C-alpha positions in Angstrom: 5.7 -67.8 -35.1 4.5 -66.5 -38.5 0.9 -66.5 -37.3 1.7 -64.4 -34.3 3.5 -61.9 -36.5 0.5 -61.8 -38.8 -1.9 -61.3 -35.9 0.2 -58.4 -34.5 0.2 -56.7 -37.9 -3.6 -57.1 -38.2 -4.2 -55.6 -34.7 -1.9 -52.7 -35.5 -3.8 -52.1 -38.8 -7.1 -52.2 -37.0 -5.9 -49.7 -34.4 -4.7 -47.4 -37.1 -8.0 -47.7 -38.9 -10.0 -46.8 -35.7 -7.7 -43.9 -35.0 -8.3 -42.4 -38.4 -12.0 -42.6 -38.3 -13.4 -39.1 -39.3 -14.9 -36.8 -36.6 -18.3 -37.2 -38.2 -18.4 -40.9 -37.5 -17.5 -40.2 -33.9 -20.4 -37.7 -33.5 -23.5 -38.1 -31.4 -25.6 -41.2 -32.0 -29.4 -41.1 -31.4 -31.2 -44.5 -30.9 -34.8 -44.7 -32.0 -36.6 -47.2 -29.8 -39.4 -49.3 -31.3 -42.7 -47.8 -30.2 -41.0 -45.0 -28.1 -40.8 -41.2 -28.4 -37.7 -40.0 -30.1 -35.6 -37.3 -28.5 -34.6 -34.1 -30.2 -31.6 -34.6 -32.3 -29.1 -31.7 -31.9 -26.7 -31.4 -34.9 -23.9 -28.9 -34.9 -23.7 -26.9 -38.2 -21.2 -28.5 -40.7 -21.0 -31.6 -38.4 -22.8 -35.0 -38.6 -24.6 -37.4 -36.3 -25.8 -41.0 -36.6 -29.4 -42.1 -36.1 -30.0 -45.8 -35.3 -33.4 -47.6 -35.4 -34.3 -50.7 -33.4 -36.2 -52.0 -36.4 -35.4 -51.7 -40.1 -36.9 -48.9 -42.1 -37.9 -48.9 -45.8 -38.2 -45.1 -46.4 -36.8 -41.9 -44.8 -37.4 -38.3 -45.6 -36.3 -34.9 -44.3 -38.8 -32.0 -44.2 -36.3 -29.2 -45.1 -33.3 -30.4 -47.0 -31.8 -26.9 -46.7 -31.4 -27.3 -42.9 -30.1 -30.9 -42.8 -29.0 -33.6 -45.3 -29.5 -37.3 -44.8 -28.0 -40.5 -46.3 -28.5 -44.2 -45.3 -25.6 -46.3 -44.0 -27.8 -49.4 -43.6 -31.5 -50.3 -43.2 -31.2 -49.3 -39.5 -28.6 -46.5 -39.6 -29.0 -42.9 -41.0 -26.2 -40.3 -41.4 -27.5 -36.7 -40.7 -25.4 -33.7 -41.7 -26.2 -30.1 -40.4 -26.2 -27.5 -43.2 -27.8 -24.4 -41.8 -29.4 -23.2 -38.5 -33.0 -24.1 -37.9 -35.4 -26.9 -37.1 -36.8 -29.7 -39.3 -38.3 -33.2 -39.0 -36.8 -36.6 -40.0 -39.4 -39.3 -40.7 -38.8 -43.0 -40.6 -41.3 -45.5 -42.2 -41.4 -49.3 -41.8 -41.5 -51.7 -44.8 -45.3 -52.1 -44.4 -45.7 -48.3 -44.6 -46.3 -47.7 -40.9 -44.6 -44.8 -39.1 -41.6 -45.8 -37.0 -40.9 -42.3 -35.6 -40.7 -38.5 -36.3 -37.3 -37.2 -35.1 -37.0 -33.4 -34.5 -33.6 -32.2 -35.9 -32.2 -29.0 -34.6 -29.2 -27.6 -36.3 -27.3 -25.2 -34.1 -24.0 -23.3 -34.4 -20.8 -25.3 -33.7 -20.3 -24.1 -30.1 -17.2 -26.2 -29.5 -15.3 -24.4 -32.2 -16.8 -21.0 -31.1 -15.7 -21.7 -27.4 -12.2 -22.6 -28.6 -12.0 -19.4 -30.6 -13.2 -17.4 -27.6 -10.5 -18.9 -25.4 -7.9 -18.0 -28.0 -9.0 -14.5 -28.6 -10.1 -13.6 -25.1 -8.1 -15.7 -22.7 -9.1 -15.4 -19.1 -12.6 -13.9 -19.8 -15.3 -15.9 -18.0 -17.8 -16.0 -20.9 -20.6 -18.6 -20.8 -22.0 -19.8 -24.2 -25.4 -21.4 -24.6 -27.8 -22.1 -27.4 -31.4 -20.8 -27.5 -33.6 -21.9 -30.3 -31.4 -21.3 -33.3 -29.2 -18.6 -31.8 -26.3 -18.1 -29.3 -26.6 -16.6 -25.8 -23.6 -15.0 -24.2 -23.5 -14.4 -20.4 -21.0 -13.5 -17.8 -18.9 -10.5 -16.8 -16.0 -9.3 -18.9 -13.3 -6.9 -17.9 -13.8 -4.2 -20.5 -16.1 -2.9 -23.2 -13.5 -3.8 -25.8 -13.6 -7.5 -24.7 -17.5 -7.4 -24.9 -17.3 -6.0 -28.5 -14.8 -8.6 -29.6 -17.0 -11.4 -28.1 -20.1 -10.1 -29.8 -18.3 -9.7 -33.2 -17.0 -13.3 -33.0 -20.5 -14.6 -32.1 -22.0 -12.8 -35.1 -19.7 -14.9 -37.3 -21.3 -18.1 -36.1 -24.9 -16.9 -35.7 -25.6 -13.7 -37.7 -28.2 -11.5 -36.2 -29.1 -14.3 -33.7 -26.9 -13.4 -30.8 -28.4 -12.6 -27.4 -26.1 -10.4 -25.3 -26.3 -10.9 -21.5 -22.7 -9.9 -20.9 -21.9 -7.2 -18.3 -18.8 -5.1 -18.0 -17.0 -5.3 -14.6 -14.6 -2.8 -13.1 -14.9 1.0 -12.8 -17.1 2.5 -15.5 -17.4 6.1 -14.3 -15.1 8.8 -15.5 -14.3 12.2 -14.0 -12.9 14.6 -16.5 -10.8 17.5 -15.3 -10.4 20.3 -17.8 -8.1 23.3 -17.4 -8.5 26.5 -19.4 -5.6 28.8 -19.2 -5.4 32.1 -21.1 -3.0 35.0 -20.9 -3.6 38.3 -22.8 -1.0 41.1 -23.0 -1.3 44.4 -24.7 1.0 47.4 -25.2 0.0 50.7 -26.7 2.3 53.7 -27.3 1.6 57.0 -29.0 3.5 60.2 -29.6 2.0 63.3 -31.3 2.6 67.1 -31.4 0.6 70.1 -32.5 1.7 73.7 -33.3 -0.5 76.7 -33.6 0.1 80.4 -34.4 -2.4 83.1 -33.6 -2.2 86.6 -35.0 -4.6 89.5 -35.3 -5.1 88.6 -38.9 -6.0 84.9 -38.2 -4.8 81.6 -36.8 -2.8 78.8 -38.4 -2.6 75.3 -36.8 -0.9 72.0 -37.6 -1.1 68.6 -36.0 -3.9 66.8 -34.3 -5.7 69.7 -32.5 -9.4 69.8 -33.2 -10.0 73.4 -34.0 -7.3 75.8 -35.5 -9.3 78.9 -34.4 -8.9 77.9 -30.7 -5.1 77.8 -30.5 -4.9 81.3 -28.9 -7.5 80.2 -26.4 -5.7 77.0 -25.4 -4.8 78.3 -21.9 -7.5 80.8 -21.2 -9.1 78.4 -18.6 -12.2 78.1 -20.7 -12.9 74.4 -21.2 -15.1 75.1 -24.2 -12.3 76.6 -26.2 -9.4 74.3 -25.1 -7.8 72.3 -27.9 -8.7 68.6 -27.8 -6.5 65.6 -28.7 -7.7 63.6 -31.7 -6.9 60.2 -30.0 -9.0 60.9 -26.9 -6.2 59.8 -24.5 -4.7 61.4 -21.4 -1.1 62.3 -21.3 -1.0 65.6 -23.2 1.1 68.7 -22.3 0.7 72.1 -23.8 2.3 75.6 -23.4 2.3 78.9 -25.3 4.7 81.8 -25.8 4.5 85.1 -27.6 3.3 88.6 -27.4 -0.2 90.0 -27.4 0.0 90.3 -31.1 1.5 86.9 -32.0 0.9 83.8 -29.9 2.6 80.4 -30.3 0.9 77.4 -28.8 2.4 73.9 -28.7 0.8 70.6 -27.5 2.7 67.4 -27.0 1.2 64.0 -26.4 3.1 61.0 -25.2 1.3 58.0 -23.8 2.2 54.3 -23.0 -0.4 51.8 -21.9 0.3 48.2 -20.7 -2.2 45.6 -19.7 -2.4 42.0 -18.8 -5.4 39.7 -18.4 -5.3 36.2 -16.9 -8.2 33.8 -17.3 -8.2 30.4 -15.6 -11.1 27.9 -15.3 -11.0 24.3 -14.1 -14.4 22.5 -14.4 -14.7 18.9 -13.2 -17.5 16.6 -14.4 -18.3 12.9 -13.9 -20.3 10.6 -16.2 -21.0 7.0 -16.8 -19.1 5.3 -19.6 -21.0 5.8 -22.9 -23.3 8.5 -21.4 -23.1 12.2 -22.3 -22.6 14.9 -19.6 -22.7 18.7 -19.9 -21.5 21.5 -17.7 -22.1 25.3 -17.8 -20.6 27.9 -15.4 -21.7 31.3 -16.5 -25.0 32.7 -17.5 -27.4 33.5 -20.4 -27.4 36.7 -22.4 -30.8 38.0 -23.7 -30.8 38.6 -27.5 -34.0 40.2 -29.0 -35.2 39.2 -32.4 -38.1 40.6 -34.4 -40.7 38.3 -35.8 -42.7 38.7 -39.0 -45.6 40.3 -37.2 -43.3 42.9 -35.6 -43.3 41.3 -32.2 -40.0 41.1 -30.3 -39.0 37.7 -28.9 -36.1 37.3 -26.5 -33.7 34.4 -27.0 -31.1 33.5 -24.5 -27.5 32.6 -25.5 -25.4 30.9 -22.9 -21.9 32.1 -22.1 -19.2 31.2 -19.7 -17.3 27.9 -19.3 -19.1 25.1 -21.2 -18.1 21.4 -21.3 -19.8 18.5 -23.0 -18.2 15.1 -23.2 -18.9 11.4 -23.7 -16.4 9.0 -22.1 -16.0 5.4 -23.1 -13.9 2.9 -21.1 -12.7 0.8 -24.0 -10.1 -1.5 -22.3 -9.5 -1.6 -18.5 -7.9 1.8 -17.9 -7.9 3.2 -21.5 -10.5 6.0 -21.9 -11.9 7.3 -25.2 -13.2 10.9 -24.9 -15.5 12.7 -27.3 -15.7 16.2 -26.0 -16.5 19.9 -26.8 -15.1 22.6 -24.5 -15.5 26.4 -24.8 -14.9 29.6 -22.9 -17.0 32.6 -23.9 -17.7 36.1 -22.6 -19.2 39.4 -23.5 -17.2 41.7 -25.9 -18.0 45.3 -25.0 -15.9 46.6 -27.9 -18.4 45.3 -30.5 -22.1 46.0 -30.2 -25.1 46.4 -32.3 -28.2 48.5 -31.7 -31.0 50.5 -33.4 -31.2 53.2 -30.8 -33.6 51.5 -28.4 -31.9 48.2 -28.1 -28.2 47.5 -27.9 -26.7 44.0 -28.1 -23.0 43.1 -27.3 -20.9 40.6 -29.2 -19.3 37.5 -27.7 -15.7 36.4 -27.5 -15.6 32.6 -27.8 -12.8 30.0 -27.7 -14.0 26.5 -28.5 -12.6 23.1 -29.4 -14.2 19.8 -30.3 -12.2 16.6 -30.6 -11.9 12.9 -29.8 -8.8 11.7 -27.9 -7.8 8.5 -26.1 -5.6 8.1 -23.1 -5.1 6.1 -19.9 -6.5 6.8 -16.5 -4.8 9.8 -14.9 -2.9 10.9 -18.1 -3.2 14.4 -19.5 -3.5 15.8 -23.0 -3.2 19.3 -24.3 -6.1 19.1 -26.7 -5.9 22.8 -27.9 -3.5 25.7 -28.0 -3.7 29.1 -29.5 -1.0 31.8 -29.9 -2.3 35.1 -31.4 -0.1 38.1 -32.0 -1.6 41.3 -33.5 0.6 44.3 -34.4 -0.5 47.7 -35.7 1.3 51.0 -36.1 0.3 54.3 -37.7 2.3 57.3 -38.7 0.8 60.6 -39.7 2.5 63.9 -40.6 2.2 67.2 -42.4 3.6 66.8 -45.9 7.2 68.1 -46.3 7.3 69.6 -42.9 7.2 66.2 -41.2 10.4 65.3 -43.1 12.4 68.2 -41.7 15.1 66.8 -39.3 14.5 67.4 -35.6 11.8 70.1 -36.1 9.8 67.6 -38.2 8.8 65.8 -35.0 6.5 68.8 -34.2 4.5 68.0 -37.4 4.2 64.2 -36.9 2.1 61.8 -34.8 2.8 58.0 -34.3 0.7 55.2 -32.8 1.9 51.7 -31.9 -0.2 48.9 -30.6 0.6 45.2 -30.1 -1.6 42.5 -28.4 -0.8 38.9 -27.7 -3.0 36.1 -26.5 -2.1 32.5 -25.5 -4.7 29.8 -24.8 -4.1 26.2 -23.7 -6.8 23.6 -22.9 -5.6 20.5 -21.0 -7.8 17.4 -20.2 -7.2 14.7 -17.6 -9.7 11.7 -17.2 -9.8 9.6 -14.1 -11.7 6.4 -13.3 -13.7 7.0 -10.2 -16.0 5.1 -7.8 -18.6 6.5 -5.4 -17.7 6.9 -1.7 -19.4 7.8 1.5 -20.7 11.3 1.9 -18.7 12.1 5.1 -15.5 11.4 3.2 -16.0 14.5 1.0 -15.1 18.0 2.0 -17.0 21.1 0.8 -15.8 24.7 0.6 -18.4 25.7 3.2 -17.2 23.2 5.8 -14.7 25.6 7.4 -17.1 28.6 7.6 -20.4 29.1 9.4 -22.8 32.1 9.7 -21.7 34.5 12.5 -23.7 34.9 15.6 -25.1 38.3 16.6 -22.2 38.9 19.0 -19.7 38.1 16.2 -21.5 40.4 13.7 -22.4 43.4 15.8 -19.8 43.4 18.5 -16.7 42.0 16.8 -17.6 43.0 13.2 -17.0 39.5 11.8 -19.1 38.5 8.8 -18.2 34.8 9.1 -17.2 32.6 12.0 -14.7 29.8 11.6 -15.9 26.3 11.8 -13.4 23.5 12.6 -14.9 20.1 12.0 -13.0 17.2 13.6 -14.0 14.2 11.6 -13.9 13.1 8.0 -12.2 14.8 5.1 -13.4 18.2 6.4 -11.6 17.5 9.7 -8.4 16.7 7.8 -8.6 20.0 5.9 -9.3 21.9 9.1 -6.2 20.5 10.8 -3.9 21.8 8.0 -1.8 24.9 8.8 -2.2 27.7 6.2 -0.2 30.3 8.1 3.1 31.7 6.7 4.2 32.2 3.1 2.5 30.3 0.4 2.0 30.6 -3.4 4.7 31.2 -6.0 8.2 32.7 -5.3 9.8 34.4 -8.3 13.6 34.4 -8.3 15.9 36.1 -10.8 
C-alpha cells in the first residue's frame, strides 16, 4: 500500500516536471545524420533549438557568435540560441578531427509572437506573414490605409528596415469632393449736398461744391460749358435760380442714394484617387507684362476664377482626410496700374488652405468671412454750416457702407466608377435645330428626349409650374 502511494507521488512529480520544462527545451530539434547533408536550421530570434548528432563530436564552433550562441548539453546534443537576424554556420568535428557536418543556421524574427500581436491589434484583417532571407514579407488585402500603416509599423519593430510590403487596400479608394463657394456683397451709399451762388454786376460769390464760382449766373443759360458741375460726379442734382437782372441767386441741391447687391455662387466637383493630388480651374488667365533687364517685355499669365487643389486620403474605411486649397478670384476694375501705354488691373482673391478630416458624405464649413466697411464724410463752410436750418445750405454729407459674407463648405464622397450610359449630361436634352426649326420656326435649339438611361429619367421629369424659392412674410 505504501509502495503504491510512493509510485503515485513519483508519477505526479514527473508529470509536473515535464509540464514545467521551458519553451526553449520544447523548441525545434534538428538531427544530424552520419554522412548525410544537414538541413538548414531555422532559429527564431530570442528562442532556442536543439541539434542532435548521430555520432559524438569532440569540437563545435559557430562562425558568427553575434547571430547565434551555442552550448553543449552532451557529446551528441547542442543548444543553439538565436540572438540577431542573419545567417551563420555551425561546424561539428569528430574526435579524430574529421568533419561531421556544417549546419547552416538562419536566425529569423519570431513570427509566432508577431502573428499573435497582429491578431490582437488588427482583428479580422487577413494578413499573411512570411519570412524572406532575414526579413518579413506581408501580403493580403486590408480594409483601410490605417490598418496597413499599423501592420507595417508593428512589423518594423520585429524586422527594422527589412519589411517587404505586398499588402493592398480594399474597398473604395476614390474620393469626389464637392465644394460650395457662396458670397454675398451689399452696399449702400447716400449723399446730400447743397450749393449757393450770388451773381451781381460787381462779381459773383459762391459756396458749396460747385466747380466754378464765376459760372453761377450762367447755371441755367442752356450752355453746357458754363453749367455748374457737382464735385462728387453723381447724378441726382436739382438747381434753380431767382432774382433780378442785377442780382441773381442760384441754388443747387444734390440728394442721392445707391443700393447694390452681388451674389456669387460656385460649386466645383472633383474626383481623385486616395493619396493623389487633383486640381481644378474654372476661369481664365490674365496677361501681365513685365520688363526684362534688356528692355524686352515678356507676358506672364496669372490664372483667375474658381481654383481647387486637394489631396484625399481614405484613412479608415469611410474616414477621409483632406488636404486642400480653394480660392475664388476675379478682376478688380477699381484698382489698376499703367504707364500710359499698358494698363493692368488688380485682382480680388479669397483663398483658404487647410487640412480637415470627416466621414463619407459629411460636410464641413472650412472658411467664413464677414467684412463690414463703413465711411462717412461731412463738409461745410465754417460758421455758416453751423447756423440752424439755413446751415444745411452750406453743408455736404456722404455716407457709404459695404458688407461682404463668404462661406466655403466641403463635402467628400467615396465613389466608384459606373457605366457610361448611367450618367446624364447637360447636353442630353438639347440637340442642334434643323433648317426648318431655325429658319421657319425661329428655334435656336430643338428638344431632345432620350428614353433610356439616366438621361431618359431626367427627360421624364416634369419641370412645368412654379419652382424655386417662395418668400413668405
